C-alpha positions as CSV (number, residue, x, y, z in Angstrom):
1,X,-42.9,-108.4,-16.7
2,X,-45.1,-108.6,-19.8
3,X,-41.9,-107.7,-21.9
4,X,-39.7,-110.5,-20.1
5,X,-42.9,-113.0,-21.0
6,X,-42.9,-111.8,-24.6
7,X,-39.2,-111.9,-25.2
8,X,-39.1,-115.4,-23.9
9,X,-42.1,-116.6,-25.9
10,X,-41.0,-115.1,-28.8
11,X,-37.6,-116.3,-28.9
12,X,-38.8,-119.7,-28.1
13,X,-41.0,-119.7,-31.0
14,X,-38.5,-118.3,-33.4
15,X,-36.3,-121.4,-33.2
16,X,-38.9,-124.2,-33.1
17,X,-39.2,-124.5,-36.9
18,X,-37.4,-127.7,-38.4
19,X,-34.9,-128.3,-41.2
20,X,-36.6,-128.2,-44.9
21,X,-36.3,-130.2,-48.1
22,X,-37.6,-133.6,-49.2
23,X,-38.6,-136.6,-47.1
24,X,-36.1,-139.5,-46.4
25,X,-37.1,-142.9,-45.2
26,X,-35.2,-144.8,-42.5
27,X,-31.5,-145.3,-43.0
28,X,-28.4,-143.2,-43.1
29,X,-29.0,-140.3,-45.3
30,X,-25.5,-139.7,-46.1
31,X,-24.7,-136.0,-47.1
32,X,-27.0,-133.7,-45.9
33,X,-28.6,-131.1,-48.3
34,X,-31.1,-128.4,-47.1
35,X,-33.6,-126.9,-49.9
36,X,-36.6,-125.0,-49.2
37,X,-39.8,-124.8,-51.6
38,X,-43.0,-122.7,-51.3
39,X,-45.8,-124.9,-50.6
40,X,-44.0,-127.2,-48.1
41,X,-45.9,-127.9,-44.8
42,X,-45.6,-129.6,-41.7
43,X,-48.5,-130.7,-39.2
44,X,-47.7,-131.5,-35.8
45,X,-49.1,-132.2,-32.4
46,X,-48.0,-131.8,-28.9
47,X,-48.5,-134.1,-25.8
48,X,-50.8,-131.3,-24.4
49,X,-53.5,-132.2,-27.2
50,X,-52.8,-129.1,-29.4
51,X,-52.2,-129.3,-33.0
52,X,-50.0,-127.0,-35.2
53,X,-49.2,-126.4,-38.8
54,X,-45.9,-124.7,-40.4
55,X,-46.0,-123.8,-44.2
56,X,-43.6,-121.6,-46.4
57,X,-45.9,-119.3,-48.1
58,X,-43.7,-117.1,-50.2
59,X,-40.1,-115.4,-50.6
60,X,-38.9,-112.0,-49.8
61,X,-35.6,-110.5,-50.1
62,X,-33.6,-109.4,-46.6
63,X,-30.1,-108.7,-46.4
64,X,-30.1,-108.9,-50.0
65,X,-30.9,-112.7,-50.2
66,X,-33.8,-114.7,-50.9
67,X,-35.6,-115.5,-47.6
68,X,-38.5,-118.0,-47.3
69,X,-41.6,-116.8,-45.1
70,X,-43.2,-119.4,-43.1
71,X,-46.6,-119.4,-41.7
72,X,-47.4,-120.6,-38.3
73,X,-50.8,-121.7,-36.9
74,X,-51.8,-123.3,-33.8
75,X,-55.2,-125.4,-33.4
76,X,-56.0,-123.5,-36.7
77,X,-55.4,-120.0,-35.4
78,X,-52.7,-117.6,-36.9
79,X,-49.6,-117.4,-34.7
80,X,-47.0,-115.6,-36.9
81,X,-44.5,-115.8,-39.4
82,X,-40.7,-116.5,-39.7
83,X,-38.2,-115.7,-42.1
84,X,-35.4,-118.2,-43.1
85,X,-32.5,-118.0,-45.4
86,X,-31.1,-121.2,-46.7
87,X,-28.0,-122.0,-48.7
88,X,-25.6,-125.4,-48.9
89,X,-24.0,-124.9,-45.7
90,X,-26.2,-123.4,-43.4
91,X,-29.8,-122.3,-42.1
92,X,-30.3,-118.9,-40.7
93,X,-33.3,-117.2,-39.3
94,X,-33.7,-113.4,-39.9
95,X,-36.9,-112.1,-38.5
96,X,-40.2,-113.0,-36.6
97,X,-43.7,-111.6,-36.1
98,X,-45.7,-113.1,-33.4
99,X,-49.1,-112.6,-31.7
100,X,-49.0,-112.8,-28.1
101,X,-52.5,-114.3,-26.8
102,X,-51.8,-113.2,-23.1
103,X,-50.7,-109.7,-23.7
104,X,-52.9,-109.3,-26.7
105,X,-50.0,-107.6,-28.6
106,X,-47.9,-108.1,-31.7
107,X,-44.2,-108.5,-31.4
108,X,-41.7,-108.3,-34.1
109,X,-38.1,-109.7,-33.6
110,X,-35.5,-108.6,-36.0
111,X,-31.9,-110.2,-35.9
112,X,-29.1,-107.8,-37.2
113,X,-27.0,-110.5,-38.7
114,X,-29.3,-113.5,-38.9
115,X,-28.8,-116.4,-36.4
116,X,-27.2,-119.5,-37.4
117,X,-29.5,-122.3,-36.9
118,X,-27.7,-125.3,-38.3
119,X,-24.7,-126.4,-40.5
120,X,-24.5,-128.8,-43.2
121,X,-23.3,-131.4,-43.4
122,X,-24.2,-132.7,-40.1
123,X,-22.8,-135.7,-38.0
124,X,-22.6,-137.0,-34.5
125,X,-20.4,-134.9,-32.4
126,X,-20.8,-131.8,-34.4
127,X,-21.3,-128.6,-32.3
128,X,-21.7,-124.9,-33.3
129,X,-22.4,-121.7,-31.7
130,X,-23.6,-118.3,-33.0
131,X,-24.8,-115.0,-31.4
132,X,-26.9,-112.0,-33.1
133,X,-27.8,-108.7,-31.8
134,X,-31.6,-108.3,-31.8
135,X,-34.5,-105.7,-31.7
136,X,-37.8,-106.7,-30.4
137,X,-40.5,-104.2,-30.9
138,X,-44.1,-104.7,-29.3
139,X,-47.5,-103.6,-30.3
140,X,-48.8,-101.8,-33.6
141,X,-47.2,-98.6,-34.5
142,X,-45.9,-96.6,-32.7
143,X,-44.2,-99.5,-30.9
144,X,-41.8,-99.8,-28.2
145,X,-38.6,-101.4,-29.0
146,X,-36.0,-103.1,-26.9
147,X,-32.4,-104.1,-28.2
148,X,-31.0,-107.5,-27.1
149,X,-28.8,-110.3,-28.0
150,X,-29.7,-113.9,-28.9
151,X,-27.2,-116.8,-28.5
152,X,-27.6,-120.4,-29.8
153,X,-25.3,-123.6,-29.4
154,X,-26.1,-126.8,-31.0
155,X,-24.6,-130.2,-30.2
156,X,-25.3,-133.3,-32.0
157,X,-25.6,-136.1,-29.6
158,X,-26.6,-139.1,-31.2
159,X,-28.6,-141.0,-34.1
160,X,-31.7,-142.6,-33.1
161,X,-34.6,-144.2,-34.6
162,X,-37.7,-142.3,-34.0
163,X,-41.1,-143.6,-34.8
164,X,-44.0,-141.2,-35.9
165,X,-47.3,-141.8,-37.5
166,X,-45.6,-141.2,-40.9
167,X,-43.2,-144.3,-40.0
168,X,-39.7,-144.7,-38.4
169,X,-37.0,-142.4,-39.2
170,X,-33.2,-142.7,-38.6
171,X,-32.9,-139.1,-36.8
172,X,-29.9,-137.0,-35.4
173,X,-30.7,-135.8,-31.9
174,X,-29.4,-132.2,-31.2
175,X,-29.4,-130.4,-28.1
176,X,-29.8,-126.4,-28.3
177,X,-29.0,-124.1,-25.5
178,X,-30.2,-120.5,-26.2
179,X,-29.3,-117.4,-24.2
180,X,-31.7,-114.4,-24.4
181,X,-30.6,-110.9,-22.9
182,X,-32.2,-107.7,-23.1
183,X,-30.9,-105.4,-20.8
184,X,-33.0,-102.5,-21.2
185,X,-36.0,-104.5,-20.3
186,X,-34.1,-106.1,-17.5
187,X,-34.5,-109.6,-18.8
188,X,-32.1,-112.7,-19.1
189,X,-32.7,-116.2,-19.6
190,X,-31.0,-119.2,-20.6
191,X,-32.9,-122.6,-21.6
192,X,-32.4,-125.9,-23.6
193,X,-34.4,-128.1,-25.8
194,X,-33.9,-131.1,-27.9
195,X,-34.7,-131.8,-31.4
196,X,-34.5,-134.9,-33.7
197,X,-34.2,-134.3,-37.3
198,X,-33.7,-136.2,-40.6
199,X,-31.8,-134.5,-43.5
200,X,-33.9,-133.6,-46.6
201,X,-37.2,-133.9,-44.5
202,X,-37.2,-131.8,-41.3
203,X,-37.4,-131.8,-37.4
204,X,-39.9,-134.8,-36.7
205,X,-39.6,-134.8,-32.7
206,X,-39.2,-131.9,-30.1
207,X,-38.7,-131.9,-26.3
208,X,-38.9,-128.3,-24.9
209,X,-40.2,-126.4,-21.9
210,X,-39.7,-127.1,-18.2
211,X,-41.4,-130.6,-18.4
212,X,-39.9,-131.4,-21.9
213,X,-43.3,-131.5,-23.5
214,X,-42.9,-133.9,-26.5
215,X,-44.3,-133.2,-30.0
216,X,-44.3,-135.1,-33.4
217,X,-44.9,-134.6,-37.0
218,X,-47.8,-136.2,-37.9
219,X,-48.2,-135.3,-41.8
220,X,-46.4,-133.2,-44.1
221,X,-46.3,-132.4,-47.8
222,X,-42.8,-131.9,-49.3
223,X,-42.5,-130.2,-52.8
224,X,-39.9,-131.8,-55.1
225,X,-38.9,-131.0,-58.6
226,X,-41.2,-131.4,-61.5
227,X,-39.6,-134.4,-63.2
228,X,-39.2,-136.5,-59.9
229,X,-40.5,-139.9,-59.8
230,X,-40.7,-140.8,-56.1
231,X,-43.3,-143.2,-54.9
232,X,-41.5,-144.3,-51.9
233,X,-40.9,-140.9,-50.4
234,X,-37.1,-141.5,-50.0
235,X,-36.0,-138.3,-51.7
236,X,-34.6,-140.2,-54.4
237,X,-35.7,-140.9,-58.2
238,X,-37.2,-144.4,-58.7
239,X,-36.2,-145.9,-61.9
240,X,-39.6,-146.4,-64.1
241,X,-40.4,-147.3,-67.6
242,X,-43.9,-147.2,-69.3
243,X,-44.4,-149.8,-72.0
244,X,-46.3,-148.3,-74.7
245,X,-47.7,-151.5,-76.4
246,X,-49.6,-152.7,-73.2
247,X,-49.9,-149.6,-70.8
248,X,-47.7,-151.1,-68.3
249,X,-45.7,-149.1,-65.9
250,X,-42.6,-150.9,-64.2
251,X,-41.2,-149.4,-61.2
252,X,-37.8,-150.1,-59.2
253,X,-38.0,-148.2,-56.1
254,X,-34.7,-146.5,-55.0
255,X,-35.5,-147.7,-51.5
256,X,-34.5,-151.1,-52.3
257,X,-38.3,-152.2,-51.8
258,X,-39.6,-155.1,-54.2
259,X,-39.9,-153.7,-58.0
260,X,-43.6,-153.9,-59.2
261,X,-45.9,-153.1,-62.3
262,X,-49.0,-151.0,-62.7
263,X,-51.5,-151.1,-65.5
264,X,-52.5,-147.5,-66.6
265,X,-53.1,-146.5,-70.2
266,X,-52.4,-148.6,-73.2
267,X,-53.8,-146.3,-76.2
268,X,-51.2,-146.1,-79.1
269,X,-51.3,-142.2,-78.6
270,X,-50.7,-142.2,-74.5
271,X,-47.9,-140.3,-73.1
272,X,-46.8,-140.7,-69.4
273,X,-47.2,-137.5,-67.7
274,X,-46.4,-138.6,-64.0
275,X,-46.7,-136.1,-61.4
276,X,-48.0,-135.1,-57.9
277,X,-51.5,-134.3,-58.8
278,X,-52.7,-134.8,-55.3
279,X,-50.1,-133.0,-53.4
280,X,-49.2,-136.0,-51.0
281,X,-45.5,-135.9,-51.8
282,X,-45.7,-139.1,-54.0
283,X,-45.5,-139.4,-57.4
284,X,-48.9,-140.4,-59.4
285,X,-49.2,-142.6,-62.3
286,X,-50.8,-140.5,-65.3
287,X,-50.9,-140.4,-68.9
288,X,-52.1,-137.9,-71.5
289,X,-54.2,-139.3,-74.5
290,X,-52.9,-137.2,-77.4
291,X,-55.6,-138.8,-79.8
292,X,-58.5,-137.0,-77.4
293,X,-56.8,-134.7,-75.4
294,X,-57.6,-136.8,-72.1
295,X,-55.7,-137.0,-68.9
296,X,-55.9,-140.0,-67.0
297,X,-54.8,-139.8,-63.3
298,X,-54.2,-142.5,-60.6
299,X,-53.8,-140.7,-57.3
300,X,-51.6,-142.3,-54.8
301,X,-53.1,-140.6,-51.9
302,X,-56.1,-142.9,-52.0
303,X,-58.7,-140.8,-54.1
304,X,-60.5,-142.3,-56.9
305,X,-58.8,-142.3,-60.4
306,X,-60.3,-139.9,-62.8
307,X,-60.1,-138.1,-66.1
308,X,-60.2,-134.7,-67.4
309,X,-60.2,-133.4,-71.1
310,X,-57.7,-130.7,-71.6
311,X,-56.0,-130.4,-74.8
312,X,-56.9,-132.4,-77.9
313,X,-55.3,-130.3,-80.9
314,X,-53.0,-132.3,-82.8
315,X,-50.2,-130.3,-82.2
316,X,-50.7,-130.3,-78.1
317,X,-47.7,-131.3,-75.9
318,X,-48.5,-132.0,-72.2
319,X,-46.6,-129.6,-70.1
320,X,-47.3,-130.5,-66.6
321,X,-45.8,-128.3,-63.7
322,X,-46.6,-126.4,-60.6
323,X,-47.7,-123.2,-62.1
324,X,-49.7,-122.0,-59.1
325,X,-47.3,-123.0,-56.4
326,X,-49.5,-125.0,-54.2
327,X,-47.4,-128.1,-54.4
328,X,-49.6,-130.0,-56.7
329,X,-48.9,-130.7,-60.5
330,X,-51.1,-128.8,-62.7
331,X,-52.6,-130.1,-66.1
332,X,-51.1,-128.0,-69.0
333,X,-50.6,-128.1,-72.6
334,X,-48.2,-126.4,-75.2
335,X,-49.9,-126.0,-78.4
336,X,-47.1,-126.0,-81.1
337,X,-49.3,-124.8,-83.5
338,X,-49.9,-121.5,-82.0
339,X,-47.4,-121.0,-79.4
340,X,-50.2,-120.9,-76.7
341,X,-49.9,-122.6,-73.3
342,X,-53.2,-123.7,-71.6
343,X,-52.9,-124.1,-67.9
344,X,-55.5,-125.8,-65.5
345,X,-54.4,-124.8,-61.9
346,X,-54.9,-127.6,-59.2
347,X,-55.8,-124.7,-56.7
348,X,-59.0,-124.2,-58.5
349,X,-58.0,-120.9,-59.7
350,X,-59.5,-119.9,-63.3
351,X,-57.8,-121.9,-66.1
352,X,-55.8,-119.6,-68.4
353,X,-53.8,-119.4,-71.6
354,X,-50.3,-117.7,-72.1
355,X,-48.8,-117.1,-75.5
356,X,-45.2,-118.0,-75.4
357,X,-43.3,-119.7,-78.3
358,X,-44.9,-120.3,-81.7
359,X,-41.9,-121.2,-83.8
360,X,-42.5,-125.0,-85.2
361,X,-39.7,-126.3,-83.9
362,X,-40.0,-125.1,-80.2
363,X,-40.0,-127.5,-77.4
364,X,-42.0,-126.7,-74.1
365,X,-39.4,-126.8,-71.3
366,X,-41.1,-125.6,-67.9
367,X,-39.2,-125.5,-64.9
368,X,-38.8,-123.0,-61.9
369,X,-36.2,-120.8,-63.4
370,X,-36.5,-117.7,-61.0
371,X,-36.6,-120.1,-57.8
372,X,-39.9,-118.7,-56.4
373,X,-41.7,-122.1,-56.1
374,X,-43.6,-121.9,-59.3
375,X,-43.3,-123.5,-62.6
376,X,-42.3,-121.0,-65.4
377,X,-43.4,-121.2,-69.0
378,X,-40.3,-121.6,-71.1
379,X,-39.3,-122.9,-74.6
380,X,-36.2,-124.2,-76.2
381,X,-35.9,-123.7,-79.9
382,X,-33.5,-126.0,-81.4
383,X,-33.3,-123.8,-84.6
384,X,-30.7,-121.5,-83.1
385,X,-30.3,-123.1,-79.7
386,X,-32.5,-120.3,-78.0
387,X,-34.2,-120.6,-74.7
388,X,-36.9,-118.4,-74.0
389,X,-38.2,-118.0,-70.4
390,X,-41.3,-116.0,-69.2
391,X,-40.8,-116.2,-65.1
392,X,-43.7,-116.4,-62.8
393,X,-41.9,-114.1,-60.2
394,X,-42.7,-111.0,-62.5
395,X,-39.2,-110.3,-63.5
396,X,-39.0,-109.4,-67.4
397,X,-39.1,-112.4,-70.0
398,X,-35.8,-113.3,-71.3
399,X,-33.7,-115.1,-73.9
400,X,-30.6,-117.1,-73.6
401,X,-28.6,-119.0,-76.5
402,X,-27.6,-122.4,-75.2
403,X,-27.0,-125.3,-77.6
404,X,-28.1,-125.2,-81.1
405,X,-26.2,-128.4,-82.7
406,X,-28.8,-130.4,-84.5
407,X,-28.3,-133.0,-82.2
408,X,-29.0,-131.3,-79.0
409,X,-32.0,-132.0,-76.6
410,X,-32.9,-129.9,-73.7
411,X,-32.4,-131.3,-70.3
412,X,-33.1,-128.7,-67.8
413,X,-32.5,-129.4,-64.0
414,X,-31.3,-128.3,-60.8
415,X,-27.4,-129.2,-61.2
416,X,-26.1,-126.8,-58.5
417,X,-28.6,-127.3,-56.1
418,X,-30.0,-123.6,-55.6
419,X,-33.5,-124.3,-55.9
420,X,-33.5,-122.8,-59.6
421,X,-33.9,-125.0,-62.8
422,X,-30.4,-124.6,-64.7
423,X,-30.4,-124.4,-68.7
424,X,-28.7,-127.7,-69.9
425,X,-28.6,-129.8,-73.1
426,X,-27.2,-133.3,-74.0
427,X,-25.7,-133.4,-77.5
428,X,-26.7,-137.0,-78.5
429,X,-24.1,-136.8,-81.5
430,X,-21.3,-137.0,-79.1
431,X,-22.6,-137.9,-75.5
432,X,-21.7,-134.4,-74.2
433,X,-23.8,-132.3,-71.7
434,X,-23.5,-128.7,-71.5
435,X,-24.6,-127.2,-68.4
436,X,-25.6,-123.5,-67.6
437,X,-25.9,-123.0,-63.7
438,X,-28.3,-120.5,-62.5
439,X,-26.0,-119.8,-59.5
440,X,-23.6,-117.7,-61.8
441,X,-20.9,-120.5,-61.5
442,X,-18.9,-121.0,-64.9
443,X,-20.7,-123.1,-67.5
444,X,-19.2,-126.6,-68.1
445,X,-19.4,-129.6,-70.3
446,X,-19.5,-133.4,-69.0
447,X,-19.3,-136.3,-71.4
448,X,-21.8,-139.0,-70.4
449,X,-23.6,-141.4,-72.7
450,X,-22.9,-141.2,-76.5
451,X,-24.7,-144.5,-77.8
452,X,-27.2,-143.3,-80.6
453,X,-30.1,-144.8,-78.5
454,X,-29.3,-142.9,-75.4
455,X,-32.1,-140.7,-73.9
456,X,-31.0,-137.7,-71.3
457,X,-33.0,-138.5,-68.1
458,X,-31.6,-136.0,-65.4
459,X,-32.8,-136.3,-62.0
460,X,-32.1,-136.6,-58.6
461,X,-31.1,-140.3,-58.2
462,X,-28.8,-140.0,-54.9
463,X,-31.1,-137.7,-53.2
464,X,-28.6,-134.8,-52.4
465,X,-30.8,-132.1,-53.9
466,X,-28.9,-131.9,-57.0
467,X,-29.8,-133.2,-60.6
468,X,-27.7,-136.0,-61.7
469,X,-26.5,-136.4,-65.1
470,X,-28.0,-139.7,-66.5
471,X,-29.0,-141.5,-69.7
472,X,-31.2,-144.2,-70.6
473,X,-30.2,-146.6,-73.2
474,X,-33.1,-147.7,-75.4
475,X,-31.0,-150.4,-76.9
476,X,-30.8,-152.8,-74.1
477,X,-32.7,-151.0,-71.3
478,X,-29.8,-149.7,-69.4
479,X,-29.6,-146.7,-67.0
480,X,-26.2,-144.9,-66.7
481,X,-26.2,-142.6,-63.7
482,X,-23.4,-140.3,-62.8
483,X,-24.2,-139.0,-59.2
484,X,-23.6,-135.3,-58.4
485,X,-22.6,-136.3,-54.9
486,X,-19.4,-137.5,-56.2
487,X,-20.6,-141.3,-55.6
488,X,-19.1,-143.9,-58.1
489,X,-20.9,-143.6,-61.4
490,X,-23.1,-146.8,-62.2
491,X,-25.3,-148.6,-64.4
492,X,-28.8,-150.4,-63.8
493,X,-30.8,-152.5,-66.2
494,X,-34.4,-151.8,-66.2
495,X,-36.6,-151.8,-69.3
496,X,-35.4,-153.1,-72.6
497,X,-38.4,-153.9,-74.4
498,X,-38.5,-151.9,-77.6
499,X,-41.9,-150.2,-76.6
500,X,-40.3,-149.1,-73.3
501,X,-40.0,-145.4,-72.5
502,X,-38.3,-144.0,-69.4
503,X,-41.3,-142.5,-67.6
504,X,-38.9,-140.4,-65.3
505,X,-37.4,-138.6,-68.2
506,X,-37.8,-135.1,-69.5
507,X,-40.4,-136.0,-72.2
508,X,-40.1,-132.3,-73.2
509,X,-36.8,-133.2,-74.9
510,X,-37.5,-137.0,-76.1
511,X,-41.0,-137.1,-77.0
512,X,-40.3,-134.7,-80.0
513,X,-43.0,-136.4,-82.2
514,X,-45.2,-138.2,-79.7
């Protein structure tokens, strides 16, 4: 009887986690894209008064593929781990470790071929079904193991507006039917549940159990790319310019909300270094004052504005990123004069330095090149077009030749949507983009831009999880964007003052001599 109870509880639990990626506000999301980052978390509460937290805490290799490990806690107590694989077309779950409070035992469930949890894209009337053989092992070694099978069938029934404490979302309602069979243990059970989920964000409402208990997401932290400027949490990059002469920031939200201005900075040596320093998912306004080495940050999460001294050498260039993988932007500088990186982790860990670079022409191009959820130290050497990358995941440092024309500017981004930063350059002399996908796909070139005043501003403007090719034309203040989703390319006027610089842009490339 206890095995029946454990199997049911485990297989119910293994399938409760939602889709993952970046938040999307109310409205049709268009083409869905699933993406996972270490550091994403969701807090939720059930109608019975309990609370839970799911957080991706690391990656492992299962079945030869990168798999994300999820930590689950209920009312603050550890409940177990789950392992997920995500690609552009589907999400699969492969493994679950769980502690059963009633039986006081550990259970590990392993699915032999993974279990299809969702497909991409998703539309009303979609349906799918998948079965996987499974082995459930109970207790600490030596364990008792039972073979079985699990079947999941999903059917998208409708789109509905769902209101949570975070706001209202246009969510897909999906009915899931599960069948769990373990003949050796004499166990068979079929059951159903409902989930409402928003592409790019996750499941925001569940109904499960005999009484269809309801639970809702209450808060979350969704990690996005390093350079994304997203203050409205719609998973799309907002258009932002920083006016050097006055210290004014002008923001045009991608959600369609009213544009607005913020005063922050104004010293002639100030450089915009926007990032998510408080980890609330929204971009914070921030500047690095080159003349003194001071960072001034205005958090969106309600905390007080503050300043920190970090840097100050005349050759220091700001190089913020999430070097510790906690979902918050860390303060960092690259010292051109010595090739030293000085990093101040937001997690509170000891600050440290790394020697990487040192040639007088080196440009810092930090990014997540190995896809482990942490920013890697990297430089682009214009003299020869070499990229030198020091992965945080522990693999060997390496160099690649890509670029080299005197007019090339580094323009790294995740153009193929695989969660890794791709090497890319924008050739300002011709308006050509040359991109080397990390997925192993063939390198390619795209013509976009070409005006002598164009600055590369690659980011995810359409919210599909891929970096879009884009330029900001200083001469006139026009943004020209070529969406990766295949939507029509377009231009937007925003900025135009001779002192305006695009604050969403890759300042590693454009502030060559700040």
